[in-house]
PyMOL commands that place a pseudoatom at each C-alpha (Angstrom):
pseudoatom trace, name=CA, resn=MET, resi=1, chain=A, elem=C, hetatm=0, pos=[170.401, 106.855, 247.279]
pseudoatom trace, name=CA, resn=PRO, resi=2, chain=A, elem=C, hetatm=0, pos=[167.799, 109.735, 245.988]
pseudoatom trace, name=CA, resn=LYS, resi=3, chain=A, elem=C, hetatm=0, pos=[167.708, 112.657, 248.475]
pseudoatom trace, name=CA, resn=LYS, resi=4, chain=A, elem=C, hetatm=0, pos=[163.650, 112.155, 248.675]
pseudoatom trace, name=CA, resn=PHE, resi=5, chain=A, elem=C, hetatm=0, pos=[164.098, 108.560, 249.565]
pseudoatom trace, name=CA, resn=GLY, resi=6, chain=A, elem=C, hetatm=0, pos=[166.846, 109.076, 252.142]
pseudoatom trace, name=CA, resn=LYS, resi=7, chain=A, elem=C, hetatm=0, pos=[164.485, 111.625, 254.181]
pseudoatom trace, name=CA, resn=ARG, resi=8, chain=A, elem=C, hetatm=0, pos=[161.501, 109.217, 253.801]
pseudoatom trace, name=CA, resn=ALA, resi=9, chain=A, elem=C, hetatm=0, pos=[163.724, 106.129, 255.300]
pseudoatom trace, name=CA, resn=ARG, resi=10, chain=A, elem=C, hetatm=0, pos=[165.147, 108.305, 257.953]
pseudoatom trace, name=CA, resn=ALA, resi=11, chain=A, elem=C, hetatm=0, pos=[161.574, 109.545, 259.131]
pseudoatom trace, name=CA, resn=LEU, resi=12, chain=A, elem=C, hetatm=0, pos=[160.378, 105.773, 259.386]
pseudoatom trace, name=CA, resn=ASN, resi=13, chain=A, elem=C, hetatm=0, pos=[163.405, 104.683, 261.085]
pseudoatom trace, name=CA, resn=GLU, resi=14, chain=A, elem=C, hetatm=0, pos=[162.771, 107.288, 263.745]
pseudoatom trace, name=CA, resn=THR, resi=15, chain=A, elem=C, hetatm=0, pos=[159.389, 105.473, 264.385]
pseudoatom trace, name=CA, resn=VAL, resi=16, chain=A, elem=C, hetatm=0, pos=[161.185, 102.056, 265.602]
pseudoatom trace, name=CA, resn=ASP, resi=17, chain=A, elem=C, hetatm=0, pos=[163.436, 101.498, 268.482]
pseudoatom trace, name=CA, resn=ARG, resi=18, chain=A, elem=C, hetatm=0, pos=[166.033, 99.146, 266.825]
pseudoatom trace, name=CA, resn=ASP, resi=19, chain=A, elem=C, hetatm=0, pos=[166.913, 97.752, 270.095]
pseudoatom trace, name=CA, resn=ALA, resi=20, chain=A, elem=C, hetatm=0, pos=[163.412, 97.121, 271.604]
pseudoatom trace, name=CA, resn=LEU, resi=21, chain=A, elem=C, hetatm=0, pos=[161.291, 93.875, 271.471]
pseudoatom trace, name=CA, resn=TYR, resi=22, chain=A, elem=C, hetatm=0, pos=[157.718, 94.581, 270.600]
pseudoatom trace, name=CA, resn=ASP, resi=23, chain=A, elem=C, hetatm=0, pos=[154.885, 92.226, 271.053]
pseudoatom trace, name=CA, resn=LEU, resi=24, chain=A, elem=C, hetatm=0, pos=[153.419, 91.010, 267.655]
pseudoatom trace, name=CA, resn=ASN, resi=25, chain=A, elem=C, hetatm=0, pos=[150.428, 93.061, 267.922]
pseudoatom trace, name=CA, resn=GLU, resi=26, chain=A, elem=C, hetatm=0, pos=[152.511, 96.196, 268.470]
pseudoatom trace, name=CA, resn=ALA, resi=27, chain=A, elem=C, hetatm=0, pos=[154.798, 95.261, 265.721]
pseudoatom trace, name=CA, resn=VAL, resi=28, chain=A, elem=C, hetatm=0, pos=[152.244, 94.465, 263.044]
pseudoatom trace, name=CA, resn=THR, resi=29, chain=A, elem=C, hetatm=0, pos=[150.546, 98.069, 263.797]
pseudoatom trace, name=CA, resn=MET, resi=30, chain=A, elem=C, hetatm=0, pos=[153.816, 99.810, 263.294]
pseudoatom trace, name=CA, resn=VAL, resi=31, chain=A, elem=C, hetatm=0, pos=[154.755, 97.954, 260.217]
pseudoatom trace, name=CA, resn=LYS, resi=32, chain=A, elem=C, hetatm=0, pos=[151.568, 98.498, 258.723]
pseudoatom trace, name=CA, resn=GLY, resi=33, chain=A, elem=C, hetatm=0, pos=[151.510, 101.901, 259.686]
pseudoatom trace, name=CA, resn=ASN, resi=34, chain=A, elem=C, hetatm=0, pos=[155.004, 102.365, 257.995]
pseudoatom trace, name=CA, resn=ALA, resi=35, chain=A, elem=C, hetatm=0, pos=[154.034, 100.896, 254.687]
pseudoatom trace, name=CA, resn=ASN, resi=36, chain=A, elem=C, hetatm=0, pos=[153.010, 104.129, 252.778]
pseudoatom trace, name=CA, resn=ALA, resi=37, chain=A, elem=C, hetatm=0, pos=[154.988, 103.392, 249.421]
pseudoatom trace, name=CA, resn=LYS, resi=38, chain=A, elem=C, hetatm=0, pos=[152.722, 103.960, 246.096]
pseudoatom trace, name=CA, resn=PHE, resi=39, chain=A, elem=C, hetatm=0, pos=[152.513, 100.015, 245.925]
pseudoatom trace, name=CA, resn=ASP, resi=40, chain=A, elem=C, hetatm=0, pos=[151.269, 97.453, 248.156]
pseudoatom trace, name=CA, resn=GLU, resi=41, chain=A, elem=C, hetatm=0, pos=[154.168, 96.444, 250.079]
pseudoatom trace, name=CA, resn=THR, resi=42, chain=A, elem=C, hetatm=0, pos=[154.874, 92.931, 250.943]
pseudoatom trace, name=CA, resn=ILE, resi=43, chain=A, elem=C, hetatm=0, pos=[155.138, 92.076, 254.690]
pseudoatom trace, name=CA, resn=GLU, resi=44, chain=A, elem=C, hetatm=0, pos=[158.202, 90.314, 255.187]
pseudoatom trace, name=CA, resn=LEU, resi=45, chain=A, elem=C, hetatm=0, pos=[159.340, 88.016, 258.148]
pseudoatom trace, name=CA, resn=ALA, resi=46, chain=A, elem=C, hetatm=0, pos=[163.266, 87.246, 259.060]
pseudoatom trace, name=CA, resn=ILE, resi=47, chain=A, elem=C, hetatm=0, pos=[163.909, 84.499, 261.573]
pseudoatom trace, name=CA, resn=ASN, resi=48, chain=A, elem=C, hetatm=0, pos=[167.358, 83.661, 262.997]
pseudoatom trace, name=CA, resn=LEU, resi=49, chain=A, elem=C, hetatm=0, pos=[167.394, 80.249, 264.275]
pseudoatom trace, name=CA, resn=GLY, resi=50, chain=A, elem=C, hetatm=0, pos=[169.922, 78.339, 266.228]
pseudoatom trace, name=CA, resn=VAL, resi=51, chain=A, elem=C, hetatm=0, pos=[170.858, 75.690, 263.531]
pseudoatom trace, name=CA, resn=ASP, resi=52, chain=A, elem=C, hetatm=0, pos=[173.409, 74.571, 261.167]
pseudoatom trace, name=CA, resn=PRO, resi=53, chain=A, elem=C, hetatm=0, pos=[171.991, 73.795, 257.921]
pseudoatom trace, name=CA, resn=ARG, resi=54, chain=A, elem=C, hetatm=0, pos=[175.362, 72.438, 257.063]
pseudoatom trace, name=CA, resn=HIS, resi=55, chain=A, elem=C, hetatm=0, pos=[174.365, 69.631, 259.123]
pseudoatom trace, name=CA, resn=ALA, resi=56, chain=A, elem=C, hetatm=0, pos=[171.374, 67.119, 257.865]
pseudoatom trace, name=CA, resn=ASP, resi=57, chain=A, elem=C, hetatm=0, pos=[170.038, 66.874, 261.323]
pseudoatom trace, name=CA, resn=GLN, resi=58, chain=A, elem=C, hetatm=0, pos=[169.646, 70.587, 261.466]
pseudoatom trace, name=CA, resn=MET, resi=59, chain=A, elem=C, hetatm=0, pos=[167.902, 71.339, 258.135]
pseudoatom trace, name=CA, resn=VAL, resi=60, chain=A, elem=C, hetatm=0, pos=[164.500, 73.272, 258.398]
pseudoatom trace, name=CA, resn=ARG, resi=61, chain=A, elem=C, hetatm=0, pos=[162.310, 73.087, 255.439]
pseudoatom trace, name=CA, resn=GLY, resi=62, chain=A, elem=C, hetatm=0, pos=[158.761, 72.415, 254.894]
pseudoatom trace, name=CA, resn=MET, resi=63, chain=A, elem=C, hetatm=0, pos=[155.414, 73.878, 253.807]
pseudoatom trace, name=CA, resn=VAL, resi=64, chain=A, elem=C, hetatm=0, pos=[152.938, 76.106, 255.377]
pseudoatom trace, name=CA, resn=GLU, resi=65, chain=A, elem=C, hetatm=0, pos=[149.573, 77.237, 254.525]
pseudoatom trace, name=CA, resn=LEU, resi=66, chain=A, elem=C, hetatm=0, pos=[148.764, 80.870, 255.459]
pseudoatom trace, name=CA, resn=PRO, resi=67, chain=A, elem=C, hetatm=0, pos=[145.334, 81.438, 256.375]
pseudoatom trace, name=CA, resn=HIS, resi=68, chain=A, elem=C, hetatm=0, pos=[144.879, 84.456, 254.328]
pseudoatom trace, name=CA, resn=GLY, resi=69, chain=A, elem=C, hetatm=0, pos=[147.408, 83.388, 251.750]
pseudoatom trace, name=CA, resn=THR, resi=70, chain=A, elem=C, hetatm=0, pos=[150.250, 85.866, 250.461]
pseudoatom trace, name=CA, resn=GLY, resi=71, chain=A, elem=C, hetatm=0, pos=[148.399, 88.313, 248.373]
pseudoatom trace, name=CA, resn=LYS, resi=72, chain=A, elem=C, hetatm=0, pos=[150.518, 87.143, 245.400]
pseudoatom trace, name=CA, resn=SER, resi=73, chain=A, elem=C, hetatm=0, pos=[149.487, 85.244, 242.389]
pseudoatom trace, name=CA, resn=VAL, resi=74, chain=A, elem=C, hetatm=0, pos=[151.719, 81.811, 242.202]
pseudoatom trace, name=CA, resn=ARG, resi=75, chain=A, elem=C, hetatm=0, pos=[152.244, 80.327, 238.756]
pseudoatom trace, name=CA, resn=VAL, resi=76, chain=A, elem=C, hetatm=0, pos=[152.106, 76.562, 239.204]
pseudoatom trace, name=CA, resn=ALA, resi=77, chain=A, elem=C, hetatm=0, pos=[153.742, 74.010, 236.704]
pseudoatom trace, name=CA, resn=VAL, resi=78, chain=A, elem=C, hetatm=0, pos=[152.777, 70.467, 236.899]
pseudoatom trace, name=CA, resn=PHE, resi=79, chain=A, elem=C, hetatm=0, pos=[154.517, 67.338, 235.260]
pseudoatom trace, name=CA, resn=ALA, resi=80, chain=A, elem=C, hetatm=0, pos=[152.017, 64.732, 234.565]
pseudoatom trace, name=CA, resn=ARG, resi=81, chain=A, elem=C, hetatm=0, pos=[150.228, 62.700, 231.928]
pseudoatom trace, name=CA, resn=ASP, resi=82, chain=A, elem=C, hetatm=0, pos=[146.697, 61.840, 230.524]
pseudoatom trace, name=CA, resn=ALA, resi=83, chain=A, elem=C, hetatm=0, pos=[144.183, 62.018, 233.527]
pseudoatom trace, name=CA, resn=LYS, resi=84, chain=A, elem=C, hetatm=0, pos=[146.501, 63.560, 235.896]
pseudoatom trace, name=CA, resn=ALA, resi=85, chain=A, elem=C, hetatm=0, pos=[147.438, 66.362, 233.382]
pseudoatom trace, name=CA, resn=ASP, resi=86, chain=A, elem=C, hetatm=0, pos=[143.334, 67.081, 233.078]
pseudoatom trace, name=CA, resn=GLU, resi=87, chain=A, elem=C, hetatm=0, pos=[143.201, 67.112, 236.716]
pseudoatom trace, name=CA, resn=ALA, resi=88, chain=A, elem=C, hetatm=0, pos=[145.881, 69.612, 237.192]
pseudoatom trace, name=CA, resn=LYS, resi=89, chain=A, elem=C, hetatm=0, pos=[144.390, 71.871, 234.586]
pseudoatom trace, name=CA, resn=GLU, resi=90, chain=A, elem=C, hetatm=0, pos=[140.928, 71.775, 235.938]
pseudoatom trace, name=CA, resn=ALA, resi=91, chain=A, elem=C, hetatm=0, pos=[142.446, 72.543, 239.622]
pseudoatom trace, name=CA, resn=GLY, resi=92, chain=A, elem=C, hetatm=0, pos=[143.848, 75.911, 238.167]
pseudoatom trace, name=CA, resn=ALA, resi=93, chain=A, elem=C, hetatm=0, pos=[147.595, 74.696, 237.113]
pseudoatom trace, name=CA, resn=ASP, resi=94, chain=A, elem=C, hetatm=0, pos=[149.186, 77.180, 234.684]
pseudoatom trace, name=CA, resn=VAL, resi=95, chain=A, elem=C, hetatm=0, pos=[151.681, 74.906, 232.924]
pseudoatom trace, name=CA, resn=VAL, resi=96, chain=A, elem=C, hetatm=0, pos=[150.979, 71.207, 232.407]
pseudoatom trace, name=CA, resn=GLY, resi=97, chain=A, elem=C, hetatm=0, pos=[153.020, 68.747, 230.366]
pseudoatom trace, name=CA, resn=ALA, resi=98, chain=A, elem=C, hetatm=0, pos=[155.360, 65.859, 230.394]
pseudoatom trace, name=CA, resn=GLU, resi=99, chain=A, elem=C, hetatm=0, pos=[158.682, 65.558, 227.944]
pseudoatom trace, name=CA, resn=ASP, resi=100, chain=A, elem=C, hetatm=0, pos=[157.338, 68.741, 226.185]
pseudoatom trace, name=CA, resn=LEU, resi=101, chain=A, elem=C, hetatm=0, pos=[157.542, 70.634, 229.446]
pseudoatom trace, name=CA, resn=MET, resi=102, chain=A, elem=C, hetatm=0, pos=[160.759, 69.189, 230.325]
pseudoatom trace, name=CA, resn=GLU, resi=103, chain=A, elem=C, hetatm=0, pos=[162.339, 70.624, 226.998]
pseudoatom trace, name=CA, resn=ALA, resi=104, chain=A, elem=C, hetatm=0, pos=[160.637, 73.851, 227.578]
pseudoatom trace, name=CA, resn=VAL, resi=105, chain=A, elem=C, hetatm=0, pos=[162.331, 74.508, 230.931]
pseudoatom trace, name=CA, resn=GLN, resi=106, chain=A, elem=C, hetatm=0, pos=[165.656, 73.117, 229.453]
pseudoatom trace, name=CA, resn=ASN, resi=107, chain=A, elem=C, hetatm=0, pos=[165.090, 75.973, 226.936]
pseudoatom trace, name=CA, resn=GLY, resi=108, chain=A, elem=C, hetatm=0, pos=[164.854, 78.398, 229.515]
pseudoatom trace, name=CA, resn=GLN, resi=109, chain=A, elem=C, hetatm=0, pos=[160.981, 78.811, 229.828]
pseudoatom trace, name=CA, resn=MET, resi=110, chain=A, elem=C, hetatm=0, pos=[160.486, 78.910, 233.453]
pseudoatom trace, name=CA, resn=ASP, resi=111, chain=A, elem=C, hetatm=0, pos=[157.448, 81.428, 234.141]
pseudoatom trace, name=CA, resn=PHE, resi=112, chain=A, elem=C, hetatm=0, pos=[156.365, 79.567, 237.239]
pseudoatom trace, name=CA, resn=GLU, resi=113, chain=A, elem=C, hetatm=0, pos=[157.068, 79.730, 241.092]
pseudoatom trace, name=CA, resn=ARG, resi=114, chain=A, elem=C, hetatm=0, pos=[156.033, 76.068, 242.141]
pseudoatom trace, name=CA, resn=VAL, resi=115, chain=A, elem=C, hetatm=0, pos=[156.640, 72.712, 240.493]
pseudoatom trace, name=CA, resn=ILE, resi=116, chain=A, elem=C, hetatm=0, pos=[154.596, 69.489, 241.214]
pseudoatom trace, name=CA, resn=ALA, resi=117, chain=A, elem=C, hetatm=0, pos=[154.832, 66.419, 239.788]
pseudoatom trace, name=CA, resn=THR, resi=118, chain=A, elem=C, hetatm=0, pos=[153.360, 62.849, 239.910]
pseudoatom trace, name=CA, resn=PRO, resi=119, chain=A, elem=C, hetatm=0, pos=[155.440, 60.035, 241.237]
pseudoatom trace, name=CA, resn=ASP, resi=120, chain=A, elem=C, hetatm=0, pos=[155.566, 58.440, 237.544]
pseudoatom trace, name=CA, resn=MET, resi=121, chain=A, elem=C, hetatm=0, pos=[157.136, 61.658, 236.243]
pseudoatom trace, name=CA, resn=MET, resi=122, chain=A, elem=C, hetatm=0, pos=[160.316, 61.959, 238.168]
pseudoatom trace, name=CA, resn=ALA, resi=123, chain=A, elem=C, hetatm=0, pos=[162.438, 60.105, 235.945]
pseudoatom trace, name=CA, resn=VAL, resi=124, chain=A, elem=C, hetatm=0, pos=[161.618, 62.908, 233.414]
pseudoatom trace, name=CA, resn=VAL, resi=125, chain=A, elem=C, hetatm=0, pos=[161.669, 65.969, 236.230]
pseudoatom trace, name=CA, resn=GLY, resi=126, chain=A, elem=C, hetatm=0, pos=[164.986, 64.207, 237.494]
pseudoatom trace, name=CA, resn=ARG, resi=127, chain=A, elem=C, hetatm=0, pos=[166.742, 65.445, 234.472]
pseudoatom trace, name=CA, resn=LEU, resi=128, chain=A, elem=C, hetatm=0, pos=[166.337, 69.019, 235.245]
pseudoatom trace, name=CA, resn=GLY, resi=129, chain=A, elem=C, hetatm=0, pos=[167.796, 68.775, 238.547]
pseudoatom trace, name=CA, resn=LYS, resi=130, chain=A, elem=C, hetatm=0, pos=[170.590, 71.123, 237.944]
pseudoatom trace, name=CA, resn=VAL, resi=131, chain=A, elem=C, hetatm=0, pos=[167.836, 73.703, 236.624]
pseudoatom trace, name=CA, resn=LEU, resi=132, chain=A, elem=C, hetatm=0, pos=[165.391, 73.454, 239.094]
pseudoatom trace, name=CA, resn=GLY, resi=133, chain=A, elem=C, hetatm=0, pos=[167.383, 72.422, 242.213]
pseudoatom trace, name=CA, resn=PRO, resi=134, chain=A, elem=C, hetatm=0, pos=[169.468, 75.989, 242.499]
pseudoatom trace, name=CA, resn=ARG, resi=135, chain=A, elem=C, hetatm=0, pos=[166.111, 77.680, 242.324]
pseudoatom trace, name=CA, resn=GLY, resi=136, chain=A, elem=C, hetatm=0, pos=[164.278, 75.548, 245.173]
pseudoatom trace, name=CA, resn=LEU, resi=137, chain=A, elem=C, hetatm=0, pos=[161.882, 74.277, 242.462]
pseudoatom trace, name=CA, resn=MET, resi=138, chain=A, elem=C, hetatm=0, pos=[162.646, 70.807, 242.667]
pseudoatom trace, name=CA, resn=PRO, resi=139, chain=A, elem=C, hetatm=0, pos=[159.714, 68.721, 243.314]
pseudoatom trace, name=CA, resn=ASN, resi=140, chain=A, elem=C, hetatm=0, pos=[159.857, 66.909, 246.757]
pseudoatom trace, name=CA, resn=PRO, resi=141, chain=A, elem=C, hetatm=0, pos=[157.827, 64.011, 248.357]
pseudoatom trace, name=CA, resn=LYS, resi=142, chain=A, elem=C, hetatm=0, pos=[158.376, 65.593, 251.996]
pseudoatom trace, name=CA, resn=LEU, resi=143, chain=A, elem=C, hetatm=0, pos=[156.958, 68.807, 250.592]
pseudoatom trace, name=CA, resn=GLY, resi=144, chain=A, elem=C, hetatm=0, pos=[153.937, 67.192, 249.015]
pseudoatom trace, name=CA, resn=THR, resi=145, chain=A, elem=C, hetatm=0, pos=[155.148, 68.380, 245.362]
pseudoatom trace, name=CA, resn=VAL, resi=146, chain=A, elem=C, hetatm=0, pos=[155.652, 64.821, 244.410]
pseudoatom trace, name=CA, resn=THR, resi=147, chain=A, elem=C, hetatm=0, pos=[152.246, 63.203, 244.417]
pseudoatom trace, name=CA, resn=PRO, resi=148, chain=A, elem=C, hetatm=0, pos=[149.317, 61.442, 242.658]
pseudoatom trace, name=CA, resn=ASP, resi=149, chain=A, elem=C, hetatm=0, pos=[146.765, 63.864, 244.077]
pseudoatom trace, name=CA, resn=VAL, resi=150, chain=A, elem=C, hetatm=0, pos=[147.927, 66.753, 241.874]
pseudoatom trace, name=CA, resn=ALA, resi=151, chain=A, elem=C, hetatm=0, pos=[144.499, 68.631, 242.141]
pseudoatom trace, name=CA, resn=ALA, resi=152, chain=A, elem=C, hetatm=0, pos=[144.835, 68.834, 245.785]
pseudoatom trace, name=CA, resn=ALA, resi=153, chain=A, elem=C, hetatm=0, pos=[148.725, 70.158, 245.481]
pseudoatom trace, name=CA, resn=VAL, resi=154, chain=A, elem=C, hetatm=0, pos=[147.736, 72.850, 243.097]
pseudoatom trace, name=CA, resn=LYS, resi=155, chain=A, elem=C, hetatm=0, pos=[144.747, 74.258, 244.910]
pseudoatom trace, name=CA, resn=ALA, resi=156, chain=A, elem=C, hetatm=0, pos=[147.018, 74.397, 247.946]
pseudoatom trace, name=CA, resn=ALA, resi=157, chain=A, elem=C, hetatm=0, pos=[149.703, 76.352, 246.225]
pseudoatom trace, name=CA, resn=LYS, resi=158, chain=A, elem=C, hetatm=0, pos=[147.071, 78.683, 244.754]
pseudoatom trace, name=CA, resn=ALA, resi=159, chain=A, elem=C, hetatm=0, pos=[145.545, 79.106, 248.182]
pseudoatom trace, name=CA, resn=GLY, resi=160, chain=A, elem=C, hetatm=0, pos=[148.509, 80.665, 249.799]
pseudoatom trace, name=CA, resn=GLN, resi=161, chain=A, elem=C, hetatm=0, pos=[150.672, 77.511, 250.632]
pseudoatom trace, name=CA, resn=ILE, resi=162, chain=A, elem=C, hetatm=0, pos=[154.663, 78.757, 250.986]
pseudoatom trace, name=CA, resn=GLU, resi=163, chain=A, elem=C, hetatm=0, pos=[157.666, 76.642, 251.377]
pseudoatom trace, name=CA, resn=PHE, resi=164, chain=A, elem=C, hetatm=0, pos=[160.496, 77.629, 253.742]
pseudoatom trace, name=CA, resn=ARG, resi=165, chain=A, elem=C, hetatm=0, pos=[163.937, 76.652, 253.759]
pseudoatom trace, name=CA, resn=VAL, resi=166, chain=A, elem=C, hetatm=0, pos=[166.617, 77.932, 256.267]
pseudoatom trace, name=CA, resn=GLU, resi=167, chain=A, elem=C, hetatm=0, pos=[169.569, 79.637, 254.524]
pseudoatom trace, name=CA, resn=LYS, resi=168, chain=A, elem=C, hetatm=0, pos=[173.320, 78.800, 255.368]
pseudoatom trace, name=CA, resn=ALA, resi=169, chain=A, elem=C, hetatm=0, pos=[173.555, 81.411, 258.046]
pseudoatom trace, name=CA, resn=GLY, resi=170, chain=A, elem=C, hetatm=0, pos=[170.503, 79.911, 259.928]
pseudoatom trace, name=CA, resn=ILE, resi=171, chain=A, elem=C, hetatm=0, pos=[168.022, 82.559, 258.642]
pseudoatom trace, name=CA, resn=ILE, resi=172, chain=A, elem=C, hetatm=0, pos=[164.472, 81.885, 257.166]
pseudoatom trace, name=CA, resn=HIS, resi=173, chain=A, elem=C, hetatm=0, pos=[163.094, 84.722, 254.875]
pseudoatom trace, name=CA, resn=ALA, resi=174, chain=A, elem=C, hetatm=0, pos=[159.260, 84.573, 253.900]
pseudoatom trace, name=CA, resn=GLY, resi=175, chain=A, elem=C, hetatm=0, pos=[156.713, 86.802, 252.663]
pseudoatom trace, name=CA, resn=VAL, resi=176, chain=A, elem=C, hetatm=0, pos=[154.000, 86.429, 254.734]
pseudoatom trace, name=CA, resn=GLY, resi=177, chain=A, elem=C, hetatm=0, pos=[151.070, 88.713, 253.123]
pseudoatom trace, name=CA, resn=LYS, resi=178, chain=A, elem=C, hetatm=0, pos=[150.533, 92.528, 251.746]
pseudoatom trace, name=CA, resn=ALA, resi=179, chain=A, elem=C, hetatm=0, pos=[150.384, 95.730, 253.620]
pseudoatom trace, name=CA, resn=SER, resi=180, chain=A, elem=C, hetatm=0, pos=[146.732, 96.135, 252.175]
pseudoatom trace, name=CA, resn=PHE, resi=181, chain=A, elem=C, hetatm=0, pos=[145.659, 93.096, 254.637]
pseudoatom trace, name=CA, resn=SER, resi=182, chain=A, elem=C, hetatm=0, pos=[144.092, 93.897, 257.924]
pseudoatom trace, name=CA, resn=GLU, resi=183, chain=A, elem=C, hetatm=0, pos=[146.092, 93.684, 261.157]
pseudoatom trace, name=CA, resn=ASP, resi=184, chain=A, elem=C, hetatm=0, pos=[144.434, 90.510, 261.873]
pseudoatom trace, name=CA, resn=GLN, resi=185, chain=A, elem=C, hetatm=0, pos=[144.970, 88.811, 258.870]
pseudoatom trace, name=CA, resn=ILE, resi=186, chain=A, elem=C, hetatm=0, pos=[148.715, 89.667, 259.051]
pseudoatom trace, name=CA, resn=ARG, resi=187, chain=A, elem=C, hetatm=0, pos=[149.049, 88.661, 262.740]
pseudoatom trace, name=CA, resn=GLU, resi=188, chain=A, elem=C, hetatm=0, pos=[147.267, 85.393, 261.919]
pseudoatom trace, name=CA, resn=ASN, resi=189, chain=A, elem=C, hetatm=0, pos=[149.502, 84.539, 258.916]
pseudoatom trace, name=CA, resn=ILE, resi=190, chain=A, elem=C, hetatm=0, pos=[152.720, 85.287, 261.065]
pseudoatom trace, name=CA, resn=SER, resi=191, chain=A, elem=C, hetatm=0, pos=[151.405, 83.217, 263.671]
pseudoatom trace, name=CA, resn=ALA, resi=192, chain=A, elem=C, hetatm=0, pos=[150.979, 80.148, 261.489]
pseudoatom trace, name=CA, resn=PHE, resi=193, chain=A, elem=C, hetatm=0, pos=[154.178, 80.824, 259.924]
pseudoatom trace, name=CA, resn=ILE, resi=194, chain=A, elem=C, hetatm=0, pos=[156.028, 80.665, 263.221]
pseudoatom trace, name=CA, resn=ASN, resi=195, chain=A, elem=C, hetatm=0, pos=[154.089, 77.664, 264.737]
pseudoatom trace, name=CA, resn=ALA, resi=196, chain=A, elem=C, hetatm=0, pos=[155.271, 75.705, 261.314]
pseudoatom trace, name=CA, resn=ILE, resi=197, chain=A, elem=C, hetatm=0, pos=[158.787, 76.745, 262.102]
pseudoatom trace, name=CA, resn=ASN, resi=198, chain=A, elem=C, hetatm=0, pos=[158.486, 75.587, 265.671]
pseudoatom trace, name=CA, resn=ARG, resi=199, chain=A, elem=C, hetatm=0, pos=[156.881, 72.148, 264.293]
pseudoatom trace, name=CA, resn=ALA, resi=200, chain=A, elem=C, hetatm=0, pos=[159.941, 71.800, 261.738]
pseudoatom trace, name=CA, resn=LYS, resi=201, chain=A, elem=C, hetatm=0, pos=[162.478, 72.060, 264.904]
pseudoatom trace, name=CA, resn=PRO, resi=202, chain=A, elem=C, hetatm=0, pos=[164.935, 69.409, 263.784]
pseudoatom trace, name=CA, resn=SER, resi=203, chain=A, elem=C, hetatm=0, pos=[166.344, 66.754, 266.020]
pseudoatom trace, name=CA, resn=GLY, resi=204, chain=A, elem=C, hetatm=0, pos=[170.036, 68.198, 266.022]
pseudoatom trace, name=CA, resn=ALA, resi=205, chain=A, elem=C, hetatm=0, pos=[168.941, 71.975, 267.007]
pseudoatom trace, name=CA, resn=LYS, resi=206, chain=A, elem=C, hetatm=0, pos=[170.933, 72.987, 270.054]
pseudoatom trace, name=CA, resn=GLY, resi=207, chain=A, elem=C, hetatm=0, pos=[170.322, 75.687, 272.810]
pseudoatom trace, name=CA, resn=THR, resi=208, chain=A, elem=C, hetatm=0, pos=[167.561, 78.459, 271.799]
pseudoatom trace, name=CA, resn=TYR, resi=209, chain=A, elem=C, hetatm=0, pos=[165.904, 77.440, 268.466]
pseudoatom trace, name=CA, resn=MET, resi=210, chain=A, elem=C, hetatm=0, pos=[164.126, 80.823, 267.677]
pseudoatom trace, name=CA, resn=GLN, resi=211, chain=A, elem=C, hetatm=0, pos=[166.569, 83.300, 268.390]
pseudoatom trace, name=CA, resn=ARG, resi=212, chain=A, elem=C, hetatm=0, pos=[165.336, 86.336, 266.602]
pseudoatom trace, name=CA, resn=VAL, resi=213, chain=A, elem=C, hetatm=0, pos=[162.220, 87.413, 264.619]
pseudoatom trace, name=CA, resn=SER, resi=214, chain=A, elem=C, hetatm=0, pos=[161.839, 90.583, 262.856]
pseudoatom trace, name=CA, resn=VAL, resi=215, chain=A, elem=C, hetatm=0, pos=[159.138, 91.762, 260.550]
pseudoatom trace, name=CA, resn=SER, resi=216, chain=A, elem=C, hetatm=0, pos=[159.153, 94.798, 257.821]
pseudoatom trace, name=CA, resn=SER, resi=217, chain=A, elem=C, hetatm=0, pos=[157.403, 95.994, 254.949]
pseudoatom trace, name=CA, resn=SER, resi=218, chain=A, elem=C, hetatm=0, pos=[159.128, 95.981, 251.654]
pseudoatom trace, name=CA, resn=MET, resi=219, chain=A, elem=C, hetatm=0, pos=[160.108, 99.519, 251.939]
pseudoatom trace, name=CA, resn=GLY, resi=220, chain=A, elem=C, hetatm=0, pos=[159.922, 99.971, 255.859]
pseudoatom trace, name=CA, resn=PRO, resi=221, chain=A, elem=C, hetatm=0, pos=[162.341, 99.422, 258.664]
pseudoatom trace, name=CA, resn=GLY, resi=222, chain=A, elem=C, hetatm=0, pos=[162.484, 96.161, 260.541]
pseudoatom trace, name=CA, resn=VAL, resi=223, chain=A, elem=C, hetatm=0, pos=[160.568, 95.618, 264.023]
pseudoatom trace, name=CA, resn=LYS, resi=224, chain=A, elem=C, hetatm=0, pos=[162.180, 93.065, 266.335]
pseudoatom trace, name=CA, resn=ILE, resi=225, chain=A, elem=C, hetatm=0, pos=[159.272, 90.906, 267.691]
pseudoatom trace, name=CA, resn=ASN, resi=226, chain=A, elem=C, hetatm=0, pos=[159.239, 89.352, 271.285]
pseudoatom trace, name=CA, resn=VAL, resi=227, chain=A, elem=C, hetatm=0, pos=[159.156, 85.512, 270.403]
pseudoatom trace, name=CA, resn=ALA, resi=228, chain=A, elem=C, hetatm=0, pos=[157.130, 85.112, 273.604]
pseudoatom trace, name=CA, resn=SER, resi=229, chain=A, elem=C, hetatm=0, pos=[154.213, 86.991, 272.276]
pseudoatom trace, name=CA, resn=PHE, resi=230, chain=A, elem=C, hetatm=0, pos=[153.413, 84.615, 269.357]
pseudoatom trace, name=CA, resn=ALA, resi=231, chain=A, elem=C, hetatm=0, pos=[150.198, 82.207, 269.875]
pseudoatom trace, name=CA, resn=GLN, resi=232, chain=A, elem=C, hetatm=0, pos=[151.491, 78.724, 270.354]
for i in range(1, 232): cmd.bond("trace and resi %d" % i, "trace and resi %d" % (i + 1))
show_as sticks, trace
zoom trace
């Protein structure tokens, strides 16, 4: 680790009590204040849930629209034909196609972060399961990414809608904004995300559902948040 970076990291760590729980307002102020890298750092959430996602009734997954977006441009691919393909393009989709798009993906052309499909295209998209599935890109009716209303789905993705999915260890990671956002924007995005996680509580969850929440910037230390401080 470069010496300069080591000094900076140590200085930032000294501003945070790793054992303390901060309220949401204070945590956001600290994280934004520590985000002084030479690029616009991403504000990141890490949420530990009391679930075991190996069991189907404890899986936590869904979509949430952040009120202020993520600060990141999302490239969207849409599988659609004819009029629906035109609607997708008009809504701002970056890549639109049918069998031709399937072949491009099979050849490794995957310059996108969201995939949307009309229901009639799932026979084609299904052939890409081994490619899209491991990357979390497979369209899913429950997430609204298999839909006849492709225009609305594209616009939502472009406006800052993000997908969340609990990892094997029961943790959800998400980028919820940029350091250049105002404190109010960051707080409102975090609250919207936390509320979505609470709404997605699975039937099989036992004991304390939301166990730990921490927020950090790309290069800054994590700050633990008192879950009780979130707006419900």
